[in-house]
ROVEXPA-574917 format. One record per residue: residue in three letters; x, y, z of N, C-alpha, C, O in turn. Coordinates in steps of 0.001 Angstrom, whole numbers, plus 500000, padded with zeros to 6 digits. Example, Ala and Ser with C-alpha at 12.3 -4.5 7.8 and 13.67 -1.06 7.14 Angstrom:
2
<node 'Ala' <513190 494310 507800> <512300 495500 507800> <513200 496700 507800> <514236 496681 508465>> <node 'Ser' <512850 497750 507080> <513670 498940 507140> <512900 500030 507870> <513409 501138 508039>> 
This chain:
111
<node 'Met' <504090 497044 474442> <503469 497978 475501> <503732 499405 475012> <504862 499751 474666>> <node 'Ser' <502769 500159 474990> <502878 501567 474485> <503462 502369 475646> <503375 501967 476807>> <node 'Asp' <504118 503629 475271> <504630 504459 476226> <503711 505071 477344> <504155 505488 478414>> <node 'His' <502443 505081 477003> <501498 505651 478040> <501318 504701 479122> <500699 505095 480109>> <node 'Asn' <501778 503463 479094> <501674 502554 480178> <503023 502373 480871> <503241 501396 481586>> <node 'Ile' <503939 503350 480643> <505360 503178 481322> <505400 504409 482289> <505051 505535 481935>> <node 'Ile' <505848 504101 483521> <506026 505037 484546> <507432 505054 484922> <507903 504047 485451>> <node 'Asp' <508181 506107 484707> <509639 506289 485070> <509762 506495 486583> <509430 507537 487149>> <node 'Leu' <510273 505399 487198> <510451 505593 488696> <511843 505981 489120> <512129 506169 490303>> <node 'Ser' <512748 506102 488077> <514132 506538 488420> <514257 507894 488803> <515237 508198 489483>> <node 'Lys' <513423 508777 488480> <513433 510215 488873> <513391 510429 490310> <512435 509912 490887>> <node 'His' <514223 511080 491007> <514185 511458 492414> <513912 510276 493410> <513170 510402 494384>> <node 'Arg' <514523 509204 493112> <514250 507984 493906> <514587 508263 495410> <513783 507885 496262>> <node 'Glu' <515712 508891 495768> <516187 509065 497127> <515200 509955 497789> <514749 509639 498889>> <node 'Glu' <514842 511029 497202> <513912 511969 497778> <512613 511391 498148> <512099 511619 499243>> <node 'Arg' <512030 510586 497177> <510859 509877 497447> <510920 508944 498597> <509990 508878 499401>> <node 'Ala' <512022 508199 498698> <512256 507136 499737> <512319 507992 501016> <511674 507577 501979>> <node 'Leu' <512998 509101 501140> <513030 509783 502411> <511809 510319 502779> <511488 510281 503967>> <node 'Leu' <511055 510827 501929> <509602 511372 502213> <508697 510195 502557> <507919 510371 503494>> <node 'Ala' <508689 509058 501950> <507858 507882 502295> <508262 507455 503698> <507368 507087 504460>> <node 'Asp' <509525 507468 504109> <509834 507040 505347> <509158 507967 506432> <508896 507533 507554>> <node 'Arg' <508908 509176 506072> <508292 510150 507033> <506710 510224 506709> <506009 511075 507256>> <node 'Gly' <506243 509391 505892> <504807 509324 505590> <504313 510559 504706> <503130 510899 504670>> <node 'Leu' <505244 511140 504059> <504855 512337 503254> <504985 512027 501728> <505735 511138 501324>> <node 'Thr' <504258 512765 500934> <504364 512694 499478> <505128 513934 498998> <505158 514961 499677>> <node 'Pro' <505757 513816 497790> <506499 514977 497170> <505781 516223 497164> <506383 517295 497221>> <node 'Asp' <504396 516132 497092> <503655 517386 496902> <503156 517861 498389> <502294 518731 498516>> <node 'Gly' <503706 517286 499370> <503338 517800 500725> <502197 517087 501343> <501852 517416 502478>> <node 'Gly' <501563 516126 500699> <500330 515382 501156> <500820 514254 502124> <502023 514103 502339>> <node 'Glu' <499985 513563 502631> <500285 512368 503422> <499885 511114 502647> <498883 511053 501934>> <node 'Leu' <500810 510050 502858> <500525 508842 502253> <499360 508205 502930> <498692 507385 502301>> <node 'Gln' <499065 508508 504137> <497954 507895 504919> <496598 508287 504212> <495619 507589 504474>> <node 'Asp' <496469 509269 503402> <495366 509624 502679> <495112 508742 501445> <494027 508812 500869>> <node 'Ile' <496073 507926 501030> <495861 507162 499918> <495608 505675 500173> <496442 504990 500765>> <node 'Cys' <494479 505196 499734> <494059 503803 499898> <494688 502927 498900> <494252 502987 497750>> <node 'Pro' <495711 502069 499191> <496267 501164 498195> <495277 500338 497472> <495350 500173 496254>> <node 'Leu' <494306 499789 498247> <493357 498963 497633> <492382 499629 496638> <491936 499040 495653>> <node 'Gly' <492094 500866 496963> <491232 501708 496076> <492013 502070 494797> <491438 502214 493717>> <node 'Val' <493304 502208 494952> <494213 502496 493726> <494151 501336 492863> <493871 501432 491668>> <node 'Ala' <494417 500200 493465> <494590 498826 492661> <493218 498656 491944> <493197 498254 490781>> <node 'Leu' <492088 498950 492606> <490852 498647 491984> <490533 499552 490878> <489944 499174 489866>> <node 'Arg' <490962 500852 491102> <490721 501915 490050> <491581 501529 488793> <491079 501673 487678>> <node 'Val' <492799 501067 488923> <493686 500662 487911> <493074 499470 487037> <493101 499467 485806>> <node 'Leu' <492551 498513 487784> <491995 497284 487121> <490767 497831 486342> <490623 497524 485159>> <node 'Asp' <489887 498627 486976> <488700 499098 486273> <489028 499886 484963> <488409 499728 483911>> <node 'Asp' <490109 500784 485148> <490532 501542 483964> <491085 500593 482849> <490847 500855 481670>> <node 'Glu' <491775 499564 483181> <492368 498592 482252> <491146 497897 481539> <491096 497804 480313>> <node 'Met' <490188 497427 482355> <489033 496772 481748> <488235 497587 480751> <487664 497068 479792>> <node 'Asn' <488217 498962 481033> <487535 499870 480204> <488397 500580 479197> <488049 501606 478612>> <node 'Gly' <489569 499950 479033> <490400 500385 477863> <491100 501787 478058> <491612 502370 477103>> <node 'Lys' <491098 502293 479319> <491702 503572 479629> <493316 503431 479795> <493808 502362 480156>> <node 'Pro' <494016 504444 479541> <495484 504252 479775> <495794 504317 481310> <495090 504895 482139>> <node 'Leu' <496923 503654 481555> <497394 503608 482912> <497643 505008 483518> <498335 505834 482923>> <node 'Ser' <497056 505263 484735> <497162 506565 485336> <497434 506342 486789> <496528 506086 487581>> <node 'Leu' <498780 506448 487154> <499260 506263 488511> <500230 507454 488867> <500945 507942 487992>> <node 'Thr' <500242 507875 490060> <501136 508860 490458> <502223 508063 491255> <502080 506887 491591>> <node 'Tyr' <503281 508799 491510> <504400 508283 492359> <503885 508004 493717> <504228 506983 494313>> <node 'Asn' <503134 508807 494192> <502513 508678 495522> <501610 507409 495768> <501557 506777 496823>> <node 'Glu' <500901 507143 494593> <499991 505966 494700> <500850 504699 494587> <500532 503684 495208>> <node 'Ile' <501969 504748 493775> <502761 503605 493756> <503543 503334 495101> <503693 502188 495523>> <node 'Ile' <504004 504381 495713> <504622 504253 497045> <503670 503733 498080> <504060 502949 498945>> <node 'Ala' <502360 504173 498008> <501420 503786 498839> <501023 502336 498763> <500756 501636 499740>> <node 'Met' <501010 501942 497456> <500670 500546 497143> <501712 499658 497634> <501439 498634 498260>> <node 'Val' <502929 500033 497359> <504152 499145 497853> <504208 499014 499368> <504461 497943 499919>> <node 'Met' <503969 500120 500003> <503949 500009 501568> <502728 499352 502019> <502813 498716 503069>> <node 'Gly' <501530 499394 501371> <500393 498694 501728> <500549 497158 501627> <500164 496367 502488>> <node 'Leu' <501176 496830 500445> <501425 495384 500180> <502424 494812 501135> <502282 493664 501556>> <node 'Asp' <503494 495616 501516> <504472 495134 502410> <503897 494818 503791> <504219 493801 504406>> <node 'Gln' <503038 495724 504256> <502517 495448 505653> <501367 494413 505580> <501064 493742 506567>> <node 'Thr' <500710 494294 504343> <499623 493334 504247> <500350 491838 504318> <499851 490929 504982>> <node 'Phe' <501445 491698 503645> <502220 490407 503680> <502775 490124 505057> <502882 488973 505479>> <node 'Asp' <503144 491245 505785> <503639 491088 507185> <502482 490538 508090> <502689 489676 508944>> <node 'Val' <501256 491089 507851> <500232 490684 508718> <499805 489224 508293> <499524 488376 509139>> <node 'Leu' <499773 488996 507034> <499422 487524 506574> <500383 486579 507164> <499964 485506 507599>> <node 'Asn' <501744 486903 507224> <502650 486032 507908> <502432 485797 509341> <502574 484688 509857>> <node 'Arg' <502085 486860 509979> <501795 486725 511481> <500504 485889 511648> <500430 485005 512501>> <node 'Leu' <499544 486178 510854> <498193 485380 511031> <498459 483955 510723> <497914 483102 511424>> <node 'Cys' <499256 483599 509726> <499544 482198 509310> <500311 481438 510388> <500264 480209 510453>> <node 'Ser' <501027 482197 511244> <501810 481480 512273> <500902 481146 513434> <501362 480433 514325>> <node 'Lys' <499662 481588 513517> <498812 481314 514654> <498157 479874 514444> <497943 479363 513344>> <node 'Lys' <497900 479357 515579> <497176 478006 515509> <495684 478241 515396> <494996 477368 514866>> <node 'Arg' <495156 479304 515835> <493750 479587 515753> <493575 481042 515339> <494368 481890 515748>> <node 'Leu' <492542 481360 514526> <492289 482814 514250> <490908 483162 514761> <489949 482399 514643>> <node 'Asn' <490857 484317 515318> <489586 484881 515686> <489138 485736 514449> <489963 486183 513652>> <node 'Lys' <487850 485930 514339> <487323 486760 513254> <487917 488161 513372> <488212 488791 512356>> <node 'Gly' <488093 488643 514557> <488625 489946 514713> <489993 490154 514126> <490355 491238 513667>> <node 'Asp' <490812 488967 514162> <492195 488979 513611> <492223 489549 512128> <493149 490262 511740>> <node 'Leu' <491275 489230 511418> <491123 489608 510014> <491068 491207 509799> <491430 491795 508779>> <node 'His' <490566 491759 510910> <490442 493283 510928> <491888 493862 510593> <491987 494826 509833>> <node 'Phe' <492939 493302 511131> <494191 493728 510828> <494693 493618 509341> <495400 494475 508811>> <node 'Leu' <494270 492516 508753> <494528 492398 507381> <493874 493401 506464> <494459 493933 505520>> <node 'Phe' <492558 493635 506821> <491839 494607 505973> <492385 496051 506206> <492456 496890 505308>> <node 'Glu' <492756 496252 507475> <493329 497579 507808> <494646 497797 507014> <494876 498879 506474>> <node 'Ala' <495464 496798 506956> <496692 496838 506271> <496537 497074 504820> <497348 497757 504195>> <node 'Met' <495423 496471 504233> <495304 496614 502724> <494824 498104 502522> <495139 498650 501465>> <node 'Gln' <494172 498720 503344> <493570 499928 503046> <494431 501203 503341> <494205 502268 502767>> <node 'Ser' <495340 501056 504183> <496196 502109 504709> <497771 501793 504615> <498303 500865 505223>> <node 'Pro' <498406 502645 503812> <499826 502316 503707> <500666 502559 504907> <501820 502132 504901>> <node 'Leu' <500169 503252 506019> <501065 503530 507162> <500534 503078 508469> <500772 503732 509485>> <node 'Thr' <499804 501956 508498> <499315 501432 509686> <500503 500916 510412> <501374 500261 509839>> <node 'Ser' <500537 501211 511670> <501720 500889 512536> <501919 499319 512654> <501084 498593 513194>> <node 'Ile' <503065 498883 512117> <503334 497332 512309> <503570 497116 513702> <503400 495956 514077>> <node 'Glu' <503952 498029 514634> <504211 497848 515961> <502793 497439 516641> <502763 496641 517578>> <node 'Arg' <501696 497999 516141> <500411 497719 516654> <500060 496270 516441> <499564 495568 517323>> <node 'Phe' <500357 495845 515171> <500196 494382 514938> <500901 493514 515753> <500407 492443 516107>> <node 'Lys' <502143 493913 516126> <503058 493027 516886> <502526 493002 518377> <502629 491979 519054>> <node 'Asn' <501995 494078 518827> <501464 494182 520242> <500075 493740 520444> <499637 493601 521586>> <node 'Asp' <499330 493502 519364> <497983 493036 519606> <497766 491562 519318> <498743 490823 519192>> <node 'Thr' <496623 491140 519218> <496344 489671 519243> <496882 489012 517853> <497195 487823 517807>> <node 'Ala' <496958 489817 516801> <497559 489108 515504> <498991 489003 515652> <499565 488390 514752>> <node 'Gly' <499677 489457 516573> <501161 489346 516585> <501586 487996 517137> <502781 487714 517226>> 
């Protein structure tokens, strides 16, 4: 693996974690503005076209948070005996937004 495919996540780990807890990025933006699914699709497309890996710390944090809540929603949906088509909305929302409130999932029909 070449160096252009390596991202050093060790720098400023505590600062990034604190900002992520507040929904902010190190450059003052909001994580809510980053679509984890869009980032993943862009990375796959770049890889298929032979382009080097290009991810920011913010995108990585957003993807991790989006995946975490997506798995949380999947676990909740799997525990139900029946699914309504509307229940899948929670899954798609979790995949597209890193800061969707888990409390909302707990209090709504998917919970």
